[in-house]
Every structure is written in C-alpha cells, then in structure tokens.
PDB file of N, CA, C and O in Angstrom:
ATOM      1  N   MET A   1     115.774 174.952 125.860  1.00  0.00           N
ATOM      2  CA  MET A   1     114.795 175.585 124.948  1.00  0.00           C
ATOM      3  C   MET A   1     113.736 176.185 125.728  1.00  0.00           C
ATOM      4  O   MET A   1     113.327 175.900 126.853  1.00  0.00           O
ATOM      5  N   LYS A   2     113.302 177.249 124.744  1.00  0.00           N
ATOM      6  CA  LYS A   2     111.915 178.519 124.856  1.00  0.00           C
ATOM      7  C   LYS A   2     110.563 177.431 125.091  1.00  0.00           C
ATOM      8  O   LYS A   2     110.100 176.349 124.730  1.00  0.00           O
ATOM      9  N   PRO A   3     110.386 178.326 125.768  1.00  0.00           N
ATOM     10  CA  PRO A   3     109.453 177.685 126.693  1.00  0.00           C
ATOM     11  C   PRO A   3     107.818 177.797 125.762  1.00  0.00           C
ATOM     12  O   PRO A   3     106.857 177.651 126.517  1.00  0.00           O
ATOM     13  N   ILE A   4     107.424 178.047 124.175  1.00  0.00           N
ATOM     14  CA  ILE A   4     106.884 177.732 123.987  1.00  0.00           C
ATOM     15  C   ILE A   4     107.594 176.491 122.766  1.00  0.00           C
ATOM     16  O   ILE A   4     107.306 176.726 121.593  1.00  0.00           O
ATOM     17  N   ASP A   5     108.283 175.512 122.977  1.00  0.00           N
ATOM     18  CA  ASP A   5     109.106 174.437 122.027  1.00  0.00           C
ATOM     19  C   ASP A   5     108.176 173.669 123.172  1.00  0.00           C
ATOM     20  O   ASP A   5     107.354 172.840 122.782  1.00  0.00           O
ATOM     21  N   VAL A   6     108.318 173.960 124.617  1.00  0.00           N
ATOM     22  CA  VAL A   6     107.567 172.824 125.509  1.00  0.00           C
ATOM     23  C   VAL A   6     106.096 172.948 125.470  1.00  0.00           C
ATOM     24  O   VAL A   6     105.393 172.198 126.147  1.00  0.00           O
ATOM     25  N   ILE A   7     105.682 173.711 124.831  1.00  0.00           N
ATOM     26  CA  ILE A   7     104.316 174.214 125.259  1.00  0.00           C
ATOM     27  C   ILE A   7     104.060 173.487 123.151  1.00  0.00           C
ATOM     28  O   ILE A   7     103.019 172.998 122.711  1.00  0.00           O
ATOM     29  N   ILE A   8     104.898 173.620 122.649  1.00  0.00           N
ATOM     30  CA  ILE A   8     104.294 172.467 120.882  1.00  0.00           C
ATOM     31  C   ILE A   8     104.611 170.912 121.378  1.00  0.00           C
ATOM     32  O   ILE A   8     104.032 170.130 120.624  1.00  0.00           O
ATOM     33  N   ILE A   9     105.237 170.340 122.255  1.00  0.00           N
ATOM     34  CA  ILE A   9     105.912 169.253 122.074  1.00  0.00           C
ATOM     35  C   ILE A   9     105.042 168.248 122.983  1.00  0.00           C
ATOM     36  O   ILE A   9     104.842 167.064 122.715  1.00  0.00           O
ATOM     37  N   LEU A  10     104.503 169.028 124.248  1.00  0.00           N
ATOM     38  CA  LEU A  10     103.513 168.543 125.349  1.00  0.00           C
ATOM     39  C   LEU A  10     101.647 168.070 124.728  1.00  0.00           C
ATOM     40  O   LEU A  10     100.895 167.129 124.978  1.00  0.00           O
ATOM     41  N   VAL A  11     101.497 169.922 123.419  1.00  0.00           N
ATOM     42  CA  VAL A  11     100.553 169.850 122.875  1.00  0.00           C
ATOM     43  C   VAL A  11     100.860 168.216 121.592  1.00  0.00           C
ATOM     44  O   VAL A  11     100.085 167.265 121.487  1.00  0.00           O
ATOM     45  N   VAL A  12     101.747 168.341 121.078  1.00  0.00           N
ATOM     46  CA  VAL A  12     101.870 166.791 120.278  1.00  0.00           C
ATOM     47  C   VAL A  12     101.536 165.580 120.597  1.00  0.00           C
ATOM     48  O   VAL A  12     100.672 164.901 120.044  1.00  0.00           O
ATOM     49  N   VAL A  13     102.472 165.166 121.840  1.00  0.00           N
ATOM     50  CA  VAL A  13     102.644 164.296 122.942  1.00  0.00           C
ATOM     51  C   VAL A  13     101.167 164.020 123.110  1.00  0.00           C
ATOM     52  O   VAL A  13     100.809 162.856 122.937  1.00  0.00           O
ATOM     53  N   GLY A  14     100.026 165.163 123.506  1.00  0.00           N
ATOM     54  CA  GLY A  14      98.991 164.988 124.174  1.00  0.00           C
ATOM     55  C   GLY A  14      98.024 164.424 123.201  1.00  0.00           C
ATOM     56  O   GLY A  14      97.402 163.388 123.437  1.00  0.00           O
ATOM     57  N   VAL A  15      97.886 165.175 122.000  1.00  0.00           N
ATOM     58  CA  VAL A  15      97.471 164.010 120.723  1.00  0.00           C
ATOM     59  C   VAL A  15      97.520 162.886 120.546  1.00  0.00           C
ATOM     60  O   VAL A  15      96.620 162.056 120.420  1.00  0.00           O
ATOM     61  N   ILE A  16      99.225 162.745 120.515  1.00  0.00           N
ATOM     62  CA  ILE A  16      99.406 160.905 120.358  1.00  0.00           C
ATOM     63  C   ILE A  16      98.596 159.979 121.428  1.00  0.00           C
ATOM     64  O   ILE A  16      97.920 158.988 121.154  1.00  0.00           O
ATOM     65  N   VAL A  17      98.833 160.553 122.733  1.00  0.00           N
ATOM     66  CA  VAL A  17      98.297 159.565 123.761  1.00  0.00           C
ATOM     67  C   VAL A  17      96.822 159.607 123.357  1.00  0.00           C
ATOM     68  O   VAL A  17      96.264 158.512 123.415  1.00  0.00           O
ATOM     69  N   GLY A  18      95.988 160.759 122.917  1.00  0.00           N
ATOM     70  CA  GLY A  18      95.106 160.896 123.277  1.00  0.00           C
ATOM     71  C   GLY A  18      94.518 160.244 122.305  1.00  0.00           C
ATOM     72  O   GLY A  18      93.477 159.608 122.472  1.00  0.00           O
ATOM     73  N   THR A  19      95.212 160.355 121.055  1.00  0.00           N
ATOM     74  CA  THR A  19      94.363 159.358 119.811  1.00  0.00           C
ATOM     75  C   THR A  19      94.574 157.798 120.848  1.00  0.00           C
ATOM     76  O   THR A  19      93.541 157.367 121.361  1.00  0.00           O
ATOM     77  N   VAL A  20      95.651 157.168 121.061  1.00  0.00           N
ATOM     78  CA  VAL A  20      95.744 155.955 121.447  1.00  0.00           C
ATOM     79  C   VAL A  20      94.961 155.571 122.280  1.00  0.00           C
ATOM     80  O   VAL A  20      94.670 154.376 122.213  1.00  0.00           O
ATOM     81  N   VAL A  21      94.365 156.342 123.294  1.00  0.00           N
ATOM     82  CA  VAL A  21      93.731 156.109 124.302  1.00  0.00           C
ATOM     83  C   VAL A  21      92.827 156.289 123.295  1.00  0.00           C
ATOM     84  O   VAL A  21      93.266 155.611 122.365  1.00  0.00           O
ATOM     85  N   LEU A  22      91.945 156.749 122.996  1.00  0.00           N
ATOM     86  CA  LEU A  22      90.952 156.733 122.418  1.00  0.00           C
ATOM     87  C   LEU A  22      90.582 155.007 121.175  1.00  0.00           C
ATOM     88  O   LEU A  22      89.637 154.230 121.042  1.00  0.00           O
ATOM     89  N   SER A  23      91.654 155.130 120.690  1.00  0.00           N
ATOM     90  CA  SER A  23      91.935 154.275 119.689  1.00  0.00           C
ATOM     91  C   SER A  23      91.510 152.422 120.197  1.00  0.00           C
ATOM     92  O   SER A  23      91.159 151.435 119.550  1.00  0.00           O
ATOM     93  N   VAL A  24      91.817 152.722 121.864  1.00  0.00           N
ATOM     94  CA  VAL A  24      91.672 151.176 122.620  1.00  0.00           C
ATOM     95  C   VAL A  24      90.576 151.267 123.275  1.00  0.00           C
ATOM     96  O   VAL A  24      89.925 150.289 123.640  1.00  0.00           O
ATOM     97  N   ILE A  25      90.266 152.474 123.488  1.00  0.00           N
ATOM     98  CA  ILE A  25      88.824 152.598 124.273  1.00  0.00           C
ATOM     99  C   ILE A  25      87.945 152.123 123.000  1.00  0.00           C
ATOM    100  O   ILE A  25      86.942 151.644 123.529  1.00  0.00           O
ATOM    101  N   ARG A  26      87.786 151.995 121.480  1.00  0.00           N
ATOM    102  CA  ARG A  26      86.817 152.093 120.704  1.00  0.00           C
ATOM    103  C   ARG A  26      87.207 150.253 120.493  1.00  0.00           C
ATOM    104  O   ARG A  26      86.277 149.496 120.771  1.00  0.00           O
ATOM    105  N   LYS A  27      88.378 149.689 120.077  1.00  0.00           N
ATOM    106  CA  LYS A  27      88.481 148.574 120.127  1.00  0.00           C
ATOM    107  C   LYS A  27      87.547 148.239 121.407  1.00  0.00           C
ATOM    108  O   LYS A  27      86.382 147.952 121.129  1.00  0.00           O
ATOM    109  N   LYS A  28      87.930 148.240 122.843  1.00  0.00           N
ATOM    110  CA  LYS A  28      87.106 147.356 124.212  1.00  0.00           C
ATOM    111  C   LYS A  28      85.385 147.447 123.912  1.00  0.00           C
ATOM    112  O   LYS A  28      84.507 146.598 124.060  1.00  0.00           O
ATOM    113  N   LYS A  29      85.348 148.471 123.560  1.00  0.00           N
ATOM    114  CA  LYS A  29      83.927 148.282 122.599  1.00  0.00           C
ATOM    115  C   LYS A  29      83.625 147.524 121.364  1.00  0.00           C
ATOM    116  O   LYS A  29      82.519 147.241 120.904  1.00  0.00           O
ATOM    117  N   GLY A  30      84.088 147.415 121.186  1.00  0.00           N
ATOM    118  CA  GLY A  30      84.024 146.393 119.965  1.00  0.00           C
ATOM    119  C   GLY A  30      84.075 146.988 118.714  1.00  0.00           C
ATOM    120  O   GLY A  30      84.483 146.086 117.982  1.00  0.00           O
ATOM    121  N   LYS A  31      83.852 148.256 117.854  1.00  0.00           N
ATOM    122  CA  LYS A  31      84.317 149.093 116.952  1.00  0.00           C
ATOM    123  C   LYS A  31      85.171 148.656 115.850  1.00  0.00           C
ATOM    124  O   LYS A  31      86.228 148.055 116.043  1.00  0.00           O
ATOM    125  N   THR A  32      84.705 148.965 114.666  1.00  0.00           N
ATOM    126  CA  THR A  32      86.486 149.593 114.423  1.00  0.00           C
ATOM    127  C   THR A  32      87.272 150.365 114.962  1.00  0.00           C
ATOM    128  O   THR A  32      87.111 151.115 115.924  1.00  0.00           O
ATOM    129  N   ALA A  33      88.649 150.062 113.950  1.00  0.00           N
ATOM    130  CA  ALA A  33      89.484 150.941 115.186  1.00  0.00           C
ATOM    131  C   ALA A  33      89.702 152.393 114.553  1.00  0.00           C
ATOM    132  O   ALA A  33      89.892 153.499 115.061  1.00  0.00           O
ATOM    133  N   CYS A  34      89.533 151.676 112.485  1.00  0.00           N
ATOM    134  CA  CYS A  34      89.656 153.084 111.914  1.00  0.00           C
ATOM    135  C   CYS A  34      88.503 154.151 111.375  1.00  0.00           C
ATOM    136  O   CYS A  34      88.598 155.002 110.490  1.00  0.00           O
ATOM    137  N   GLY A  35      86.925 153.660 112.569  1.00  0.00           N
ATOM    138  CA  GLY A  35      86.099 155.170 112.318  1.00  0.00           C
ATOM    139  C   GLY A  35      85.092 154.475 111.516  1.00  0.00           C
ATOM    140  O   GLY A  35      83.901 154.542 111.821  1.00  0.00           O
ATOM    141  N   CYS A  36      85.418 153.956 110.729  1.00  0.00           N
ATOM    142  CA  CYS A  36      84.026 154.292 109.194  1.00  0.00           C
ATOM    143  C   CYS A  36      83.210 152.569 110.059  1.00  0.00           C
ATOM    144  O   CYS A  36      83.357 151.952 111.114  1.00  0.00           O
ATOM    145  N   ASP A  37      82.246 152.428 108.614  1.00  0.00           N
ATOM    146  CA  ASP A  37      81.850 151.439 108.770  1.00  0.00           C
ATOM    147  C   ASP A  37      82.546 149.687 107.883  1.00  0.00           C
ATOM    148  O   ASP A  37      82.357 148.471 107.923  1.00  0.00           O
ATOM    149  N   CYS A  38      83.268 150.572 107.285  1.00  0.00           N
ATOM    150  CA  CYS A  38      83.746 149.305 106.461  1.00  0.00           C
ATOM    151  C   CYS A  38      82.578 148.897 105.645  1.00  0.00           C
ATOM    152  O   CYS A  38      82.444 147.678 105.535  1.00  0.00           O
ATOM    153  N   ALA A  39      81.551 149.772 104.944  1.00  0.00           N
ATOM    154  CA  ALA A  39      81.283 148.604 103.994  1.00  0.00           C
ATOM    155  C   ALA A  39      82.287 148.043 102.613  1.00  0.00           C
ATOM    156  O   ALA A  39      82.495 147.019 101.962  1.00  0.00           O
ATOM    157  N   SER A  40      82.585 149.031 102.668  1.00  0.00           N
ATOM    158  CA  SER A  40      83.513 148.437 101.272  1.00  0.00           C
ATOM    159  C   SER A  40      84.851 148.226 101.601  1.00  0.00           C
ATOM    160  O   SER A  40      85.882 148.554 101.013  1.00  0.00           O
ATOM    161  N   CYS A  41      84.693 147.730 102.455  1.00  0.00           N
ATOM    162  CA  CYS A  41      86.475 147.656 103.538  1.00  0.00           C
ATOM    163  C   CYS A  41      87.392 145.774 103.088  1.00  0.00           C
ATOM    164  O   CYS A  41      87.596 144.975 104.002  1.00  0.00           O
ATOM    165  N   SER A  42      87.588 145.611 102.357  1.00  0.00           N
ATOM    166  CA  SER A  42      87.704 143.826 102.031  1.00  0.00           C
ATOM    167  C   SER A  42      88.743 143.630 103.034  1.00  0.00           C
ATOM    168  O   SER A  42      88.802 142.430 103.306  1.00  0.00           O
ATOM    169  N   SER A  43      89.707 144.418 103.789  1.00  0.00           N
ATOM    170  CA  SER A  43      90.782 143.675 104.098  1.00  0.00           C
ATOM    171  C   SER A  43      90.995 144.459 106.020  1.00  0.00           C
ATOM    172  O   SER A  43      92.002 144.748 106.666  1.00  0.00           O
ATOM    173  N   CYS A  44      89.284 144.559 106.384  1.00  0.00           N
ATOM    174  CA  CYS A  44      89.828 144.640 107.741  1.00  0.00           C
ATOM    175  C   CYS A  44      88.850 143.394 108.405  1.00  0.00           C
ATOM    176  O   CYS A  44      87.766 142.852 108.189  1.00  0.00           O
ATOM    177  N   PRO A  45      89.741 143.339 109.150  1.00  0.00           N
ATOM    178  CA  PRO A  45      89.504 142.385 110.203  1.00  0.00           C
ATOM    179  C   PRO A  45      88.095 141.768 110.557  1.00  0.00           C
ATOM    180  O   PRO A  45      87.576 140.652 110.536  1.00  0.00           O
ATOM    181  N   HIS A  46      87.687 143.247 110.942  1.00  0.00           N
ATOM    182  CA  HIS A  46      86.321 143.922 111.796  1.00  0.00           C
ATOM    183  C   HIS A  46      85.021 142.806 110.945  1.00  0.00           C
ATOM    184  O   HIS A  46      84.347 141.889 111.415  1.00  0.00           O
ATOM    185  N   CYS A  47      85.081 143.406 109.504  1.00  0.00           N
ATOM    186  CA  CYS A  47      84.295 142.945 108.456  1.00  0.00           C
ATOM    187  C   CYS A  47      84.640 141.286 108.219  1.00  0.00           C
ATOM    188  O   CYS A  47      83.904 140.322 108.424  1.00  0.00           O
ATOM    189  N   ASN A  48      85.745 141.318 107.816  1.00  0.00           N
ATOM    190  CA  ASN A  48      85.510 140.056 107.542  1.00  0.00           C
ATOM    191  C   ASN A  48      85.343 138.885 108.519  1.00  0.00           C
ATOM    192  O   ASN A  48      84.809 137.871 108.070  1.00  0.00           O
ATOM    193  N   ALA A  49      85.614 138.895 109.404  1.00  0.00           N
ATOM    194  CA  ALA A  49      84.515 138.376 110.599  1.00  0.00           C
ATOM    195  C   ALA A  49      83.560 137.990 110.698  1.00  0.00           C
ATOM    196  O   ALA A  49      83.174 136.872 111.042  1.00  0.00           O
ATOM    197  N   LYS A  50      82.621 139.582 110.171  1.00  0.00           N
ATOM    198  CA  LYS A  50      81.233 139.852 110.358  1.00  0.00           C
ATOM    199  C   LYS A  50      80.703 138.753 109.730  1.00  0.00           C
ATOM    200  O   LYS A  50      79.970 137.829 110.082  1.00  0.00           O
ATOM    201  N   ASP A  51      81.513 139.229 108.231  1.00  0.00           N
ATOM    202  CA  ASP A  51      80.928 138.737 106.643  1.00  0.00           C
ATOM    203  C   ASP A  51      81.019 136.976 106.747  1.00  0.00           C
ATOM    204  O   ASP A  51      80.054 136.356 106.300  1.00  0.00           O
ATOM    205  N   SER A  52      82.057 136.281 107.273  1.00  0.00           N
ATOM    206  CA  SER A  52      82.168 134.680 107.872  1.00  0.00           C
ATOM    207  C   SER A  52      81.441 134.525 108.948  1.00  0.00           C
ATOM    208  O   SER A  52      81.555 133.301 109.027  1.00  0.00           O
ATOM    209  N   LYS A  53      80.537 134.916 110.170  1.00  0.00           N
ATOM    210  CA  LYS A  53      80.044 134.197 110.744  1.00  0.00           C
ATOM    211  C   LYS A  53      78.771 134.971 109.877  1.00  0.00           C
ATOM    212  O   LYS A  53      78.350 135.572 110.866  1.00  0.00           O
ATOM    213  N   GLU A  54      78.292 135.197 109.312  1.00  0.00           N
ATOM    214  CA  GLU A  54      77.020 135.719 108.522  1.00  0.00           C
ATOM    215  C   GLU A  54      76.672 134.516 107.399  1.00  0.00           C
ATOM    216  O   GLU A  54      75.569 134.272 106.910  1.00  0.00           O
ATOM    217  N   SER A  55      77.786 133.927 107.175  1.00  0.00           N
ATOM    218  CA  SER A  55      77.653 133.021 106.004  1.00  0.00           C
ATOM    219  C   SER A  55      77.462 131.547 105.991  1.00  0.00           C
ATOM    220  O   SER A  55      77.369 130.946 104.920  1.00  0.00           O
TER     221      SER A  55
END
C-alpha cells in the first residue's frame, strides 16, 4: 500500500467514528439523531413520543 492509501483509509475511518460518536452524544443529551426539529416527521420515534405525552 502506498502512503496516500493509508491516509485516505484513516480519514474515512475518522469520519465514520466521529459520526457515530456525535450520534451517541446527541442521543445521551436527549436530542434527535437526525439533527432536525422533526416538525413534519411522522415516523420519528422522538417526535411521536412527544406528541403522545402532550395529548
């Protein structure tokens, strides 16, 4: 493998690991995983749970 191949692999792995870590952090803070406000999302479990609590 050439050095550029190793660098590309490390960058891709870093992006994937970073995305997973940020998703876990957002979930622990109680935020949605998708990053939106889910105002028009009917399939989001976070939004559906809020709607059922309000009713």
